[in-house]
C-alpha positions as CSV (number, residue, x, y, z in Angstrom):
1,M,0.0,0.0,0.0
2,S,1.4,3.4,-1.0
3,T,2.1,6.2,1.5
4,A,-0.5,8.3,-0.3
5,T,-3.1,5.6,-0.1
6,T,-2.4,5.1,3.6
7,A,-2.8,8.8,4.2
8,V,-6.2,8.9,2.5
9,S,-7.5,5.8,4.4
10,T,-6.4,6.9,7.8
11,T,-7.5,10.6,7.6
12,A,-10.9,11.2,9.3
13,A,-13.4,13.1,7.2
14,A,-13.5,16.8,8.0
15,P,-16.6,17.9,10.0
16,A,-19.2,19.8,8.1
17,D,-19.2,23.5,8.6
18,K,-21.9,24.8,11.0
19,L,-24.8,26.1,9.1
20,T,-25.1,29.9,9.3
21,K,-27.4,32.6,8.0
22,K,-24.5,33.7,5.7
23,M,-24.3,30.3,4.2
24,L,-28.1,30.2,3.7
25,T,-28.4,33.6,2.1
26,A,-28.6,33.8,-1.7
27,D,-29.8,36.8,-3.6
28,H,-30.8,40.0,-1.8
29,P,-34.6,40.0,-1.2
30,T,-36.5,42.2,-3.6
31,W,-39.6,42.8,-1.6
32,C,-40.8,46.4,-1.0
33,P,-39.3,48.1,2.0
34,G,-41.2,47.3,5.1
35,C,-42.8,44.1,3.8
36,G,-43.5,41.6,6.5
37,D,-42.0,38.8,4.4
38,F,-38.5,40.1,5.3
39,A,-39.2,39.0,8.9
40,V,-40.4,35.6,7.8
41,L,-37.3,35.0,5.8
42,N,-35.0,36.1,8.7
43,I,-36.8,33.9,11.2
44,F,-36.6,30.9,8.7
45,Y,-32.8,31.5,8.6
46,R,-32.7,31.5,12.4
47,V,-34.7,28.3,12.8
48,L,-32.5,26.5,10.3
49,E,-29.4,27.7,12.1
50,K,-30.8,26.2,15.2
51,L,-31.9,22.9,13.7
52,Q,-28.6,22.5,11.7
53,Y,-30.0,20.4,8.9
54,P,-27.4,19.7,6.3
55,Q,-27.6,22.5,3.7
56,E,-27.8,20.0,0.8
57,K,-30.8,18.4,2.5
58,I,-33.0,21.5,2.4
59,V,-35.5,22.0,-0.4
60,C,-37.6,25.2,-0.8
61,V,-40.6,25.1,-3.2
62,A,-42.9,28.0,-4.1
63,G,-45.5,29.0,-6.6
64,I,-46.3,32.5,-7.8
65,G,-46.7,35.7,-5.7
66,C,-44.5,38.1,-3.7
67,S,-43.9,35.5,-0.9
68,S,-43.3,32.8,-3.5
69,R,-39.9,34.5,-4.4
70,F,-38.6,32.7,-1.3
71,P,-36.4,30.1,-3.2
72,Y,-34.5,32.9,-4.8
73,F,-33.3,34.1,-1.5
74,M,-32.3,30.7,0.0
75,N,-29.0,29.1,-0.8
76,T,-30.4,25.6,-0.8
77,H,-32.1,23.4,-3.3
78,G,-35.0,25.5,-4.6
79,I,-37.8,25.3,-7.2
80,H,-40.1,28.1,-8.3
81,F,-43.1,26.4,-9.8
82,I,-46.3,27.6,-11.5
83,H,-49.2,29.4,-9.8
84,G,-50.9,27.3,-7.1
85,R,-49.0,24.1,-8.0
86,A,-46.2,24.2,-5.4
87,L,-47.7,21.5,-3.2
88,P,-48.0,18.8,-5.9
89,L,-44.4,19.3,-6.9
90,A,-43.3,19.4,-3.2
91,T,-45.3,16.2,-2.6
92,G,-43.3,14.4,-5.3
93,V,-40.0,15.7,-3.8
94,S,-41.0,14.5,-0.3
95,L,-42.2,11.1,-1.4
96,S,-39.2,10.4,-3.7
97,R,-36.5,11.8,-1.4
98,P,-37.1,10.8,2.3
99,D,-33.7,12.1,3.1
100,V,-34.5,15.8,2.5
101,H,-36.5,18.4,4.4
102,V,-39.1,20.0,2.2
103,F,-40.5,23.6,2.8
104,V,-43.2,25.3,0.8
105,F,-43.8,29.0,0.7
106,G,-46.8,30.9,-0.7
107,G,-49.4,33.6,-0.1
108,D,-53.1,33.7,0.4
109,G,-53.8,33.6,-3.3
110,D,-51.3,30.8,-4.1
111,G,-52.5,28.8,-1.1
112,F,-56.2,29.5,-0.7
113,S,-57.3,30.4,-4.2
114,I,-55.8,28.8,-7.3
115,G,-53.9,26.3,-5.1
116,G,-56.7,25.6,-2.7
117,N,-57.6,22.2,-4.1
118,H,-54.0,21.1,-3.9
119,L,-53.8,22.3,-0.3
120,N,-56.7,20.0,0.5
121,H,-55.2,16.9,-0.9
122,A,-51.6,17.4,0.3
123,A,-53.1,18.0,3.8
124,R,-55.4,15.0,3.9
125,K,-52.7,12.7,2.6
126,N,-50.4,13.9,5.4
127,I,-47.4,14.5,3.2
128,K,-44.3,15.1,5.3
129,L,-43.5,18.8,4.6
130,T,-43.9,22.3,6.1
131,Y,-46.0,24.9,4.4
132,V,-45.8,28.6,5.3
133,I,-48.6,30.8,4.0
134,M,-47.8,34.5,4.2
135,D,-51.3,36.0,4.3
136,N,-51.6,39.7,3.7
137,F,-55.3,39.9,2.7
138,V,-54.6,41.3,-0.7
139,Y,-53.0,40.3,-4.0
140,G,-49.9,42.4,-3.8
141,L,-47.9,41.2,-6.8
142,T,-50.8,42.2,-9.1
143,K,-51.0,45.5,-7.3
144,N,-54.1,45.6,-5.1
145,Q,-56.6,43.1,-6.0
146,T,-59.1,41.3,-3.8
147,S,-57.8,37.9,-2.4
148,P,-59.7,35.0,-0.7
149,T,-58.9,36.5,2.7
150,T,-59.8,40.2,1.9
151,P,-62.4,41.5,4.4
152,V,-65.9,42.5,3.3
153,G,-66.1,46.2,2.2
154,R,-62.4,46.6,1.5
155,K,-61.9,48.5,-1.8
156,S,-59.4,47.2,-4.4
157,K,-58.8,47.4,-8.2
158,T,-61.1,44.4,-8.7
159,D,-63.7,45.6,-6.1
160,P,-63.7,49.4,-6.5
161,T,-66.9,49.8,-4.4
162,G,-65.7,47.3,-1.7
163,S,-65.5,43.5,-1.5
164,I,-68.9,41.8,-1.3
165,D,-67.6,38.3,-0.9
166,R,-67.3,36.7,2.5
167,P,-63.6,35.9,3.1
168,I,-62.5,32.3,3.9
169,N,-61.5,31.4,7.4
170,P,-58.0,29.9,6.9
171,M,-57.9,28.1,10.2
172,K,-61.3,26.4,9.6
173,Q,-60.4,25.5,6.1
174,L,-57.1,23.9,7.2
175,L,-58.9,22.0,10.0
176,A,-61.3,20.6,7.4
177,T,-58.5,19.5,5.2
178,G,-57.1,17.1,7.8
179,A,-53.7,18.8,8.2
180,T,-52.0,17.3,11.3
181,F,-50.3,20.5,12.4
182,I,-52.0,23.9,12.1
183,G,-50.5,27.1,13.5
184,R,-51.0,30.8,13.2
185,T,-48.5,33.6,13.8
186,H,-47.6,37.2,12.9
187,A,-44.6,38.6,11.1
188,A,-44.3,41.4,13.6
189,Q,-44.1,39.0,16.5
190,V,-40.7,37.4,15.7
191,K,-40.3,35.3,18.8
192,H,-43.7,33.8,18.4
193,M,-43.1,33.2,14.7
194,E,-39.8,31.4,15.5
195,A,-41.5,29.1,18.0
196,M,-44.3,28.3,15.5
197,F,-41.9,27.5,12.7
198,E,-39.7,25.3,14.8
199,R,-42.7,23.3,16.1
200,A,-44.1,23.0,12.6
201,I,-40.8,21.8,11.1
202,L,-40.3,19.2,13.8
203,H,-43.8,17.8,13.4
204,D,-43.8,14.5,11.5
205,G,-46.5,15.1,8.9
206,F,-48.2,17.9,7.0
207,S,-47.6,21.1,9.0
208,V,-48.9,24.5,7.9
209,V,-48.5,27.9,9.5
210,E,-50.5,30.9,8.4
211,C,-48.4,34.0,9.0
212,L,-50.0,37.5,8.8
213,S,-47.5,39.5,6.8
214,E,-48.4,43.1,6.1
215,C,-48.3,44.5,2.5
216,V,-47.2,48.0,3.3
217,M,-47.7,49.1,-0.3
218,F,-51.3,48.0,-1.0
219,Y,-52.8,47.2,2.3
220,P,-51.0,49.1,5.0
221,G,-52.5,48.7,8.5
222,A,-54.3,45.5,7.6
223,F,-53.1,43.9,10.9
224,D,-53.0,46.9,13.3
225,D,-55.7,45.2,15.4
226,S,-53.2,42.4,16.2
227,T,-50.1,44.6,16.6
228,P,-49.7,45.9,20.2
229,R,-47.5,48.8,19.3
230,K,-50.3,50.1,17.1
231,G,-52.9,49.6,19.8
232,G,-53.9,46.1,18.8
233,N,-54.2,42.8,20.7
234,F,-51.9,39.9,20.1
235,E,-53.6,37.1,22.0
236,T,-51.9,33.7,22.1
237,I,-53.6,30.3,22.6
238,D,-53.2,29.0,26.2
239,E,-52.4,25.3,25.7
240,T,-53.0,24.6,29.4
241,Q,-56.7,25.4,28.6
242,H,-56.8,24.2,24.9
243,D,-56.4,20.6,23.9
244,V,-54.5,20.8,20.6
245,T,-55.7,17.3,19.6
246,D,-59.4,18.4,19.8
247,D,-60.5,19.6,16.4
248,V,-63.9,20.7,17.7
249,A,-62.2,23.0,20.2
250,A,-59.9,24.3,17.4
251,F,-62.9,25.2,15.3
252,K,-64.3,27.2,18.1
253,L,-61.0,29.0,18.5
254,A,-61.1,29.9,14.8
255,D,-64.4,31.7,15.0
256,N,-62.9,35.1,15.4
257,L,-60.9,36.1,12.3
258,A,-59.9,39.7,13.3
259,P,-57.6,39.8,15.1
260,G,-58.1,36.1,16.1
261,K,-55.8,34.1,18.2
262,F,-52.3,33.0,17.6
263,G,-50.5,29.7,18.3
264,V,-51.1,26.0,17.7
265,F,-54.7,25.4,16.9
266,Y,-54.4,21.7,16.2
267,Q,-51.7,19.0,16.3
268,V,-52.2,15.3,16.1
269,K,-50.0,12.3,15.2
270,R,-51.1,10.2,12.2
271,P,-49.1,8.0,9.8
272,T,-47.7,10.0,6.9
273,K,-48.2,9.0,3.3
274,N,-44.4,8.8,3.2
275,A,-44.3,6.1,5.8
276,L,-47.3,4.2,4.5
277,E,-46.0,4.2,0.9
278,Q,-42.5,3.0,2.1
279,K,-44.2,0.1,4.0
280,W,-46.1,-0.8,0.9
281,I,-42.8,-0.8,-1.1
282,D,-41.0,-2.8,1.6
283,D,-43.8,-5.4,1.8
284,T,-43.9,-5.8,-2.0
285,Q,-40.1,-6.3,-2.2
286,A,-40.2,-8.9,0.6
287,K,-43.0,-10.9,-1.2
288,L,-40.9,-10.9,-4.4
289,G,-37.8,-12.2,-2.7
290,G,-36.0,-8.9,-2.2
291,A,-36.4,-7.7,-5.8
292,S,-35.2,-4.1,-6.4
293,Q,-37.7,-1.3,-7.0
294,K,-36.5,-1.2,-10.6
295,D,-37.1,-4.9,-11.1
296,I,-40.6,-4.6,-9.7
297,L,-41.3,-1.6,-12.0
298,R,-39.9,-3.5,-15.0
299,K,-42.1,-6.5,-14.3
300,R,-45.1,-4.3,-14.0
301,F,-44.4,-2.7,-17.4
302,E,-44.0,-6.2,-18.9
303,A,-47.3,-7.3,-17.5
304,M,-49.0,-4.2,-19.1
305,R,-47.9,-5.1,-22.6
């Protein structure tokens, strides 16, 4: 054995660098000055620094909208997909790559309007991923149009005399989908937001956090009623009084939309689709004498001829 070979075989692998915000930062964010999404991005950096996931094992997926620019600002694997379709793509990533941590970012339009049907199915299937919905009650990217969460009476380019449609209740909709972790937070309450993000990420299943994020250009003051420094009331859920596994109790908590309560509305443990599909694969391979997944797929194609 040569000296060079000996040196290679006896040298321990260098430890990976500690993950930092600097390592995670890609392009400079291009949101409008004062946008609440800046705070969301910074807290996401902070939580990833704390959790220390390998940088190459982080995947950020987004659709279309101001908040959906997230992958551009993250120095990780990232995919910017078509409007409302971030969750189906993220589902494929999560199911095919159990070794990575999948994060989806979007707004009230991408999540509750064009992407609403996909949200229902990703949630009910309990795909292992975390979805952050930055809700600003307006379509900001298209410059002041009514969104699914816009309050009745609010004027916009699409409703110049005021919105006449009843807004959806995000918490009630999420509870109805079957999501196994549902939280609500506020971009101006950074410590609370950090706690919600960390709990959501560590949850084994489909976790979703609605984050109120003010659009200072087209809906300034939208969340003053939940901002203490502006005279509002930021009321958190007392989990000593609220059973997070009780969906009926969570529905009652969700009755008040403005300002509403903040915290974990619902959290329950249920098998993920990831785990169930993997068991199906393992059982099939065992029945076929340890055949590889490629061999099983090849046999299936042959049977279909």
